[in-house]
C-alpha positions as CSV (number, residue, x, y, z in Angstrom):
1,M,-44.2,178.2,-148.8
2,R,-41.4,175.6,-148.9
3,H,-42.7,174.1,-145.6
4,S,-46.2,173.7,-147.2
5,R,-44.7,171.9,-150.2
6,R,-42.7,169.6,-147.9
7,R,-45.8,168.8,-145.9
8,S,-47.7,168.1,-149.1
9,S,-44.9,165.9,-150.4
10,R,-44.7,163.9,-147.1
11,N,-48.5,163.5,-147.1
12,W,-48.4,162.1,-150.7
13,I,-45.6,159.6,-149.7
14,I,-47.6,158.5,-146.7
15,A,-50.8,158.0,-148.7
16,A,-48.9,156.0,-151.4
17,A,-47.4,153.8,-148.7
18,V,-50.8,153.1,-147.2
19,V,-52.1,152.1,-150.7
20,V,-49.2,149.8,-151.3
21,I,-49.5,148.1,-147.8
22,A,-53.3,147.7,-148.3
23,G,-52.7,146.1,-151.7
24,L,-50.2,143.6,-150.2
25,V,-52.6,142.7,-147.5
26,V,-55.3,142.0,-150.1
27,L,-53.0,139.9,-152.2
28,Q,-51.9,137.9,-149.2
29,F,-55.5,136.7,-148.4
30,W,-56.9,136.7,-151.9
31,P,-57.9,133.1,-153.0
32,G,-55.3,131.5,-155.3
33,N,-52.3,133.1,-153.7
34,G,-50.2,131.7,-150.8
35,E,-51.4,128.3,-149.6
36,P,-53.8,126.3,-151.8
37,V,-57.5,126.3,-150.8
38,G,-60.2,123.7,-151.1
39,P,-60.1,119.9,-150.8
40,D,-56.6,119.6,-152.4
41,A,-55.0,121.7,-149.8
42,N,-53.8,118.7,-147.7
43,R,-53.1,116.3,-150.6
44,P,-49.5,115.0,-150.7
45,A,-47.6,115.8,-153.8
46,G,-48.0,113.1,-156.5
47,A,-51.2,111.6,-155.0
48,A,-53.8,110.7,-157.6
49,G,-57.1,112.4,-157.9
50,G,-58.4,116.0,-157.5
51,G,-58.4,117.3,-161.1
52,D,-55.9,117.1,-164.0
53,A,-52.6,118.8,-164.3
54,N,-54.2,122.1,-165.4
55,G,-56.6,122.2,-162.5
56,A,-59.6,121.5,-164.6
57,G,-62.8,120.4,-162.8
58,L,-65.2,117.7,-163.7
59,P,-66.7,117.7,-167.1
60,E,-70.3,118.8,-167.8
61,V,-72.9,116.3,-166.6
62,P,-73.7,115.0,-170.1
63,H,-70.1,113.8,-170.4
64,L,-70.4,111.4,-167.5
65,A,-73.4,109.1,-167.5
66,G,-74.6,106.0,-165.8
67,G,-73.1,106.4,-162.3
68,G,-73.4,110.1,-161.7
69,T,-70.6,112.6,-161.3
70,A,-67.7,112.2,-159.0
71,E,-68.5,115.3,-157.1
72,G,-68.7,114.9,-153.3
73,D,-66.4,111.8,-153.2
74,G,-63.5,113.6,-151.6
75,A,-63.0,114.7,-148.0
76,D,-64.5,118.0,-146.7
77,A,-62.3,121.0,-147.3
78,N,-61.8,121.4,-143.6
79,D,-61.0,117.7,-143.0
80,S,-57.3,117.5,-142.2
81,A,-57.2,113.8,-143.4
82,H,-56.3,113.0,-147.0
83,P,-59.4,111.7,-148.8
84,S,-57.8,108.2,-149.2
85,D,-57.4,108.0,-145.4
86,V,-61.1,108.8,-145.0
87,A,-61.9,106.1,-147.7
88,A,-59.8,103.5,-145.9
89,R,-61.4,104.4,-142.5
90,D,-64.9,104.2,-144.0
91,A,-64.3,100.8,-145.8
92,N,-62.8,99.3,-142.6
93,A,-65.7,100.6,-140.5
94,E,-68.2,99.1,-142.9
95,L,-66.5,95.7,-142.7
96,T,-66.4,95.8,-139.0
97,R,-70.1,96.6,-138.9
98,L,-71.0,93.8,-141.2
99,R,-68.9,91.3,-139.2
100,D,-71.2,91.9,-136.3
101,L,-74.3,90.6,-138.1
102,P,-75.8,87.5,-136.4
103,A,-76.2,84.3,-138.5
104,D,-80.0,84.5,-138.6
105,T,-79.8,88.1,-139.9
106,A,-77.3,87.1,-142.6
107,T,-79.7,84.2,-143.7
108,R,-82.6,86.6,-144.0
109,L,-80.5,88.9,-146.1
110,V,-79.7,86.1,-148.5
111,Q,-83.5,85.4,-148.9
112,Q,-84.1,89.2,-149.4
113,G,-81.3,89.5,-151.9
114,E,-82.4,86.5,-154.0
115,Q,-85.9,87.9,-154.1
116,L,-84.6,91.3,-155.4
117,L,-82.6,89.5,-158.1
118,A,-85.6,87.5,-159.1
119,Q,-87.4,90.8,-159.5
120,G,-84.7,92.1,-161.8
121,K,-83.3,94.5,-159.2
122,K,-79.7,93.7,-159.7
123,V,-78.1,96.6,-157.9
124,A,-80.2,96.3,-154.8
125,G,-79.9,92.5,-154.8
126,R,-76.1,92.7,-155.1
127,A,-75.9,95.1,-152.2
128,V,-77.9,92.9,-149.9
129,L,-76.1,89.6,-150.8
130,T,-72.7,91.4,-150.4
131,K,-73.7,92.3,-146.8
132,A,-74.7,88.8,-146.1
133,L,-71.5,87.3,-147.5
134,L,-69.1,89.9,-145.9
135,S,-70.6,89.2,-142.5
136,G,-68.8,85.9,-142.4
137,S,-71.9,84.4,-140.7
138,L,-73.1,82.2,-143.6
139,G,-72.6,78.5,-143.6
140,G,-70.1,77.0,-146.2
141,V,-72.7,75.8,-148.8
142,T,-74.8,79.0,-148.5
143,A,-71.7,81.2,-148.7
144,D,-70.4,79.4,-151.8
145,S,-73.8,79.8,-153.5
146,V,-74.0,83.5,-152.7
147,R,-70.4,84.0,-153.8
148,S,-71.1,82.3,-157.1
149,K,-74.1,84.6,-157.7
150,L,-72.1,87.7,-156.9
151,E,-69.1,86.8,-159.1
152,A,-71.5,86.2,-162.0
153,L,-73.1,89.7,-161.3
154,A,-69.6,91.2,-161.2
155,D,-68.7,89.7,-164.6
156,E,-71.9,91.1,-166.0
157,M,-72.1,94.5,-164.3
158,I,-68.5,95.4,-163.7
159,F,-66.2,93.5,-166.0
160,S,-68.3,93.7,-169.2
161,R,-69.1,96.7,-171.3
162,R,-72.7,96.6,-170.1
163,I,-74.2,99.4,-168.0
164,V,-76.9,98.4,-165.5
165,E,-79.1,101.4,-164.7
166,G,-78.5,102.8,-161.2
167,D,-75.2,101.1,-160.6
168,P,-73.1,103.5,-158.6
169,Y,-69.9,101.8,-159.6
170,V,-69.9,102.2,-163.3
171,A,-70.4,105.1,-165.7
172,T,-69.6,106.1,-169.3
173,Y,-67.3,108.9,-170.3
174,T,-67.0,110.6,-173.7
175,F,-63.4,111.8,-174.4
176,G,-62.9,115.3,-175.6
177,E,-60.2,116.6,-178.0
178,G,-56.7,116.0,-176.6
179,E,-57.9,114.1,-173.5
180,V,-55.9,111.1,-172.4
181,L,-57.0,108.2,-170.1
182,Q,-54.5,109.0,-167.3
183,R,-55.7,112.5,-166.9
184,V,-59.4,111.6,-167.3
185,E,-59.0,108.9,-164.5
186,R,-57.6,111.5,-162.2
187,K,-60.1,114.2,-163.1
188,L,-63.0,111.8,-162.4
189,E,-61.3,110.4,-159.3
190,L,-62.1,106.9,-160.4
191,H,-59.3,105.3,-158.2
192,V,-59.1,102.3,-160.6
193,P,-55.9,101.5,-162.6
194,N,-56.1,102.4,-166.3
195,Q,-55.3,98.8,-167.2
196,M,-58.7,97.7,-166.1
197,T,-60.5,100.5,-168.0
198,L,-58.6,99.4,-171.2
199,K,-59.4,95.7,-170.5
200,I,-63.2,96.1,-170.1
201,N,-63.3,98.3,-173.2
202,K,-61.2,95.7,-175.2
203,L,-58.4,98.2,-175.9
204,A,-54.7,97.3,-176.1
205,S,-53.5,100.8,-175.1
206,G,-54.7,104.3,-174.4
207,A,-53.3,105.4,-177.7
208,Q,-56.4,103.8,-179.4
209,I,-58.7,106.3,-177.7
210,R,-60.0,109.0,-180.0
211,A,-61.9,112.2,-179.4
212,G,-65.7,111.5,-179.3
213,Q,-65.2,107.9,-178.2
214,T,-67.2,106.7,-175.2
215,L,-65.8,104.3,-172.8
216,K,-67.2,102.5,-169.8
217,V,-65.4,103.3,-166.5
218,I,-65.4,101.8,-163.1
219,R,-65.7,104.0,-160.0
220,G,-63.5,102.5,-157.3
221,P,-61.6,101.8,-155.3
222,F,-61.4,98.0,-155.0
223,H,-60.4,96.5,-151.7
224,A,-59.2,93.1,-150.6
225,I,-59.7,90.8,-147.6
226,V,-57.2,88.0,-147.0
227,D,-58.3,85.2,-144.7
228,K,-55.3,83.3,-143.3
229,G,-57.4,80.4,-142.1
230,D,-58.5,79.3,-145.6
231,F,-55.9,81.0,-147.8
232,T,-58.3,83.2,-149.7
233,M,-58.5,86.8,-151.0
234,D,-61.9,88.3,-151.5
235,I,-62.1,91.4,-153.7
236,Y,-64.9,94.0,-153.3
237,L,-65.8,97.5,-154.3
238,H,-66.5,100.2,-151.8
239,R,-66.8,103.9,-152.4
240,E,-68.0,106.5,-150.0
241,G,-71.8,106.8,-150.1
242,S,-72.3,103.5,-151.8
243,E,-73.0,100.0,-150.5
244,P,-70.1,97.5,-150.9
245,A,-70.2,95.2,-154.0
246,Y,-68.5,91.8,-153.8
247,V,-66.4,90.9,-156.9
248,K,-64.3,87.8,-156.7
249,R,-62.5,85.2,-154.5
250,L,-58.9,84.1,-155.3
251,R,-56.5,81.6,-153.6
252,V,-53.3,82.9,-152.0
253,G,-50.1,81.6,-150.5
254,L,-49.0,83.1,-147.1
255,G,-46.0,83.3,-144.8
256,R,-44.8,80.2,-143.1
257,N,-45.2,80.0,-139.3
258,G,-47.8,82.7,-139.4
259,T,-45.4,85.4,-140.6
260,T,-48.0,87.3,-142.7
261,P,-49.1,90.1,-140.2
262,T,-52.8,90.5,-139.6
263,G,-54.4,93.9,-139.6
264,L,-55.2,96.7,-142.1
265,W,-52.8,97.6,-145.0
266,R,-53.0,100.1,-147.8
267,V,-51.3,99.9,-151.3
268,R,-48.3,102.1,-150.9
269,L,-48.0,105.1,-153.1
270,G,-45.5,104.5,-155.9
271,S,-45.1,100.8,-155.1
272,K,-46.8,98.9,-158.0
273,R,-44.4,97.5,-160.5
274,D,-44.2,94.8,-163.1
275,R,-40.9,93.0,-163.8
276,A,-39.9,94.2,-160.4
277,P,-36.4,93.3,-159.1
278,W,-36.5,91.0,-156.1
279,F,-34.8,92.0,-152.9
280,P,-35.0,89.2,-150.3
281,P,-36.0,90.3,-146.8
282,A,-33.5,90.4,-143.9
283,S,-34.6,87.0,-142.7
284,A,-33.6,85.3,-146.0
285,E,-30.4,83.2,-146.0
286,E,-29.0,84.7,-149.2
287,Q,-28.9,88.5,-149.5
288,R,-28.7,89.5,-153.2
289,S,-31.1,91.1,-155.6
290,I,-32.5,88.9,-158.4
291,M,-33.7,90.4,-161.7
292,P,-36.5,89.1,-164.0
293,G,-35.2,86.3,-166.1
294,Q,-32.4,85.3,-163.7
295,P,-32.4,81.9,-162.0
296,G,-34.3,81.9,-158.8
297,Y,-36.5,84.9,-159.7
298,P,-39.5,84.3,-157.5
299,L,-42.2,86.8,-158.7
300,G,-43.7,84.8,-161.6
301,K,-43.7,85.4,-165.3
302,R,-44.6,89.1,-165.3
303,G,-42.9,90.0,-162.0
304,Y,-45.9,91.9,-160.6
305,W,-45.3,93.5,-157.2
306,I,-47.8,95.5,-155.1
307,G,-46.2,97.1,-152.0
308,L,-48.2,97.5,-148.8
309,E,-47.9,99.9,-145.9
310,G,-49.4,99.3,-142.5
311,I,-52.1,101.7,-141.4
312,D,-53.3,100.4,-138.1
313,E,-51.8,99.5,-134.7
314,H,-51.1,95.9,-135.8
315,T,-49.4,96.7,-139.1
316,E,-47.8,100.1,-139.0
317,R,-44.5,98.9,-137.5
318,H,-44.0,96.4,-140.4
319,E,-42.2,97.2,-143.6
320,G,-41.3,95.3,-146.8
321,Y,-44.6,93.3,-147.2
322,G,-46.5,93.1,-150.5
323,V,-48.7,91.1,-152.8
324,H,-46.9,89.4,-155.7
325,G,-46.8,86.6,-158.2
326,T,-44.9,83.4,-157.8
327,N,-42.7,80.9,-159.7
328,D,-44.0,78.1,-157.4
329,P,-47.7,77.5,-158.1
330,S,-47.7,74.7,-155.6
331,S,-47.3,77.2,-152.8
332,I,-50.7,78.7,-153.4
333,G,-53.1,77.6,-150.7
334,R,-50.1,76.9,-148.3
335,A,-48.0,78.8,-145.8
336,E,-44.6,78.8,-147.5
337,S,-43.7,82.4,-148.3
338,L,-41.4,84.7,-146.2
339,G,-44.5,86.7,-145.2
340,C,-45.8,88.2,-148.3
341,I,-49.1,87.3,-150.1
342,R,-48.6,85.2,-153.2
343,L,-51.0,84.7,-156.1
344,A,-50.9,82.6,-159.2
345,D,-49.9,84.4,-162.5
346,A,-53.4,84.9,-163.8
347,D,-54.7,86.1,-160.4
348,I,-51.9,88.5,-159.6
349,E,-52.5,90.2,-163.0
350,L,-56.1,90.7,-162.1
351,V,-55.3,92.1,-158.7
352,F,-52.6,94.4,-160.1
353,F,-55.3,95.8,-162.5
354,L,-57.8,96.3,-159.6
355,L,-55.9,97.7,-156.6
356,Y,-55.1,101.4,-156.7
357,E,-52.2,103.1,-155.0
358,H,-52.9,104.9,-151.8
359,W,-56.7,104.2,-152.0
360,S,-57.1,100.4,-152.0
361,T,-56.8,98.5,-148.7
362,V,-55.9,94.9,-147.9
363,R,-57.4,93.5,-144.6
364,V,-55.5,90.4,-143.4
365,R,-57.6,88.3,-141.0
366,K,-56.7,85.2,-138.9
């Protein structure tokens, strides 16, 4: 009798152990435990995008109007690359493809784009003219004319409060109770600095936004092309699945003796600052940091600094380069810096409001 009770007790213990082990196995592989799942699994800590701090998804479709939802803009869940790496690769591939267009094809695109604009088809016309311009195959007079048309379209379609139907780069968003701009930007994966959203909606700060208020938003990221030959920076929009949209040309100053490295760069995560302290590069004669307001401070009135990281074989070995303002306006259009890209005060503020950390790229060409 005692043996029977012992066997029964042992059997009960074994059965309980099996249940516990099975439960642990289920918990180990149950979604939401252990390693994260889905497209955020490979996102570095602190990277923008991919939902708000509470893990909320996108709002209902009626919340976001004009440009569609942001769904599908990230990398595939099985893609080991961060979505910003995919975006940089796609933007660079698109530029490379456009640079291969022959001159006669670019000229035909200009004619086609102007016809579309004459028919009131602004989104399609902008896309075609952007292709022609970014090809680099247009003559000087024609290129200037196309650029002027595209900059006017950007002022109307991107930088005003107007929404042109079918434009993939703009949308409207109605704020819910307790929502703030920073978290909405990340939730919608706009990849555009909040300063630009405030600027186009004529708001001084995000504290002015109220529940039920509808704002226009831009769906980025913006990218830049710097041409060392003519000291220019061209800004354009490019988002996966959409045609590039040219925005604006600015004048820049560059490194003396060709010291601004050519190749592909990305805005480094955590690098954008205003009133940034200045640390001279190792090549400078005097090695001391200079703070805003001190004599010799070189970064202009607001001290805007946008740090760059190299992301191709030509730039990845370089460090310490960036885009910044200057206290020497006469250096714009000349090769006088220590290697960085300089902009006039009004222009560096615009670029600071457009380029987004870890997503915006800067291509420097000879």
